[in-house]
C-alpha positions in Angstrom: 131.9 161.2 51.0 130.9 163.8 53.5 134.5 164.8 54.0 134.9 165.2 50.2 132.0 167.6 50.1 133.2 169.5 53.1 136.8 169.7 51.7 135.4 171.0 48.4 133.4 173.6 50.2 136.4 174.7 52.3 138.6 174.9 49.2 136.0 177.1 47.5 135.7 179.3 50.5 139.4 179.6 50.9 139.9 180.5 47.3 137.2 183.2 47.3 138.5 184.7 50.5 142.1 184.7 49.0 140.8 186.5 46.0 139.0 189.0 48.2 142.2 189.5 50.2 144.1 190.2 47.0 141.5 192.7 45.9 141.6 194.5 49.3 145.3 194.7 49.2 145.9 195.6 45.6 143.0 198.0 44.9 141.4 199.5 48.0 144.5 199.6 50.2 146.6 201.0 47.4 144.0 203.8 46.8 144.0 204.8 50.5 147.7 204.7 50.8 148.3 206.7 47.6 145.7 209.3 48.7 147.4 209.6 52.1 150.8 210.1 50.6 149.5 212.6 48.1 147.8 214.7 50.7 150.8 214.5 53.0 153.0 215.8 50.2 150.7 218.7 49.5 150.8 219.6 53.2 154.6 219.4 53.3 155.1 221.4 50.1 157.8 224.1 50.6 157.0 227.7 51.5 157.4 230.4 49.0 161.0 230.9 48.0 162.0 234.4 49.2 165.5 234.1 47.9 164.5 235.2 44.5 164.9 238.9 43.8 161.8 238.9 41.6 159.7 237.3 44.4 161.1 239.7 47.0 160.3 242.7 44.8 156.7 241.5 44.2 156.2 241.0 47.9 157.6 244.4 48.8 155.5 246.1 46.1 152.3 244.6 47.4 153.1 244.9 51.1 149.6 245.0 52.6 148.5 243.5 55.9 146.8 240.7 54.0 149.9 240.0 51.9 152.1 240.1 55.0 149.8 237.6 56.8 149.9 235.4 53.7 153.7 235.4 53.5 154.0 234.8 57.3 151.7 231.8 56.9 154.1 230.4 54.4 151.9 231.5 51.4 149.2 229.1 52.4 145.5 229.7 52.8 144.1 228.3 55.9 141.0 226.7 54.4 143.2 224.8 52.0 145.3 223.4 54.9 142.1 222.5 56.8 140.8 220.7 53.7 144.1 219.0 53.3 144.1 217.8 57.0 140.6 216.5 56.6 141.7 214.5 53.5 144.6 213.1 55.4 142.4 212.1 58.3 139.9 210.4 55.9 142.6 208.5 54.3 144.0 207.4 57.7 140.6 206.2 58.8 140.1 204.4 55.5 143.5 202.6 56.1 142.5 201.7 59.6 139.2 200.3 58.5 140.9 198.5 55.7 143.4 196.9 58.1 140.5 195.7 60.3 138.9 194.0 57.3 142.1 192.4 56.2 142.8 191.1 59.7 139.3 189.6 59.9 139.8 188.0 56.5 143.1 186.5 57.6 141.4 185.1 60.7 138.7 183.5 58.4 141.5 182.0 56.2 143.2 180.6 59.3 140.0 179.0 60.5 139.4 177.4 57.0 143.0 176.2 57.1 142.4 174.5 60.5 139.2 172.9 59.2 141.0 171.5 56.2 143.8 170.1 58.4 141.2 168.5 60.6 139.5 166.8 57.6 143.0 165.7 56.4 143.7 164.1 59.8 140.3 162.5 59.9 140.7 161.0 56.4 144.2 159.9 57.3 143.0 158.2 60.5 140.1 156.5 58.7 142.3 155.2 55.9 144.9 153.9 58.3 142.2 151.8 60.0 141.4 150.0 56.8 144.8 148.3 56.9 145.4 145.1 58.8 147.1 146.1 62.1 148.5 142.6 62.5 150.4 142.9 59.2 154.1 143.2 59.8 156.5 143.4 56.8 159.5 144.1 59.0 159.9 147.7 57.9 159.0 150.8 59.9 157.2 153.9 58.6 160.5 155.4 57.3 161.4 152.3 55.4 164.1 151.1 57.7 164.2 147.4 58.9 162.7 146.8 62.3 164.8 145.3 65.1 163.4 142.1 66.3 163.3 141.5 70.0 163.0 137.9 71.1 162.0 137.0 74.6 
């Protein structure tokens, strides 16, 4: 009876941890990964296209030191790049923390699995002791006839 209660407890814990694992993977991990990819794409966006005559004319018409620095920087503002890099770093840290939590949860699931296997072995051993060990029906465990050895 004790093993039944323990098995029920292990099953409940296993299922709750499995649900937590799915939630971590599907929701939180997805959010961090999506955020990381989004910020990375913003950072990798192409520089201004100078091949257009219109863009070249606008740049030449407004050729100040500030405009020249902006064009040389790839038409990016440094504070936007710094913010973008901070966001990428935050998403990366979130993913690393998330992986640590998932690994810990998987270790807990492995421990619960081992406990359940131990209970199954214990129940199997105790139920096999209830049978008469002297009983011999001439068939082995796989259902094949036993060879009789006479002395």
